[in-house]
Steps between C-alpha positions, in 0.01 A plus 500: 500500500393413851743281696262437797405147570127599540513750216408873489181716446517865448216757414548843364197740462509781248235677308232272646683190369635240743802312358525178675828306433579150617822319474680182606851365404344177356358661183243705697333197639259519807562343842189511716609787704541717192153390365349609833677837495377553141137414607527736786638789286224462248233505770661819642517676169145407424396738787759768438323822372840623355501207254279460189701234309757227597781375281635165578865434394800296596877572537753471230491444126468128473218276657185670603399226736596136540202410697488367862813409697647172376666443829181529693326274248725213554490536891130437501425188720131515600162607359476806726828645401429412131172689507667801674769508245261512200280751680767757462413575135138451569512773765682743267278442215196556711650819633562620141141405412351686793731799490309823435777634272582381141815303473739527211767230444842575369656182375863521390596142457402124531218396729423157642227347702365727767657785324250457215233510741614827629505646155158365429370666814610843379232706348735602208860365419773612263805308436823468299562249220705301758197445717425133405288290727468141616281292733715206571316367806358179333866383425568463870159340578309796621308763305429872488170463668525805733583742218291329229179710566698818465682375183167365346332828572764675272561251233208257487477127561659391166809707544525399870501146386757559234726674743452237787510169302820618306677522836846477342437786254559873521245719340642819367374857601319531160311187570397627841404834339289334237319301772439808718753469778695794383343818372820617328841360433827713451839446358688627795469560876568860435189526261302295754584731789421807305158366402426379849565838644284676235215262534490466880514884550230556244281240666573645844364837374148363446225508735586257793135399549466420125827288524367311799162434329694380187706273730182345625369444165816330377481248793128418489404152595821420685354547847550132585862513449572532865380144551594368159855577501545358850343169376745504212784563745387183681510297184850607429607449858383127479655445156848636598515202767447247226771241409502642141577850626745398765703309238476785245610749761792279617658542154542868557657482850 
């Protein structure tokens, strides 16, 4: 696992597949600087003629992603810094949406908050049985407003409501598969990695132009997300300054 304070990000390209791996010692959470690096990497790979498919994965065998940096969240003191903080995942989701390459998610463990948004922004996701999900934002006085459009697009309004309003509950990997977040679920990381490799290399062997056109079809009617997700970031940035949220966060300090 990465021991770097700002986390790590590595890309390995082989057989037209770009394997993008992020990591952070705090359960693969994302400080703002790491989100910015991921956004820039996706933008770069989108234009790389040596890449047909991107696989997004995280380090280790436990959590896939614990969402945004908790230390940065509790340090927010004004509206501008609040909006900038929540814009991190907005920018990554929009980069994934606009990326010319299909993105496959490899989810080996539990995923919370913004991490669920990353999985939802993948064009295809595979997971292990350990890959439970949770949106706990309402429990601390905010909400998953930035990632909600991506999650709703994958699992629908009813499932988004179930996941969001039961903010204290984990939903297991099979629930996530049933709702459409995961395409396939495997018993072990070994099985997951084997299938991710087979699937991504097969996908990368197809006509790149056809893949790009399919990507555009999958993301039809999301052209307004550039503005929408920034508006959602502003809502979250305001809520995080509320007395309710400040008191809730103080319990975790």
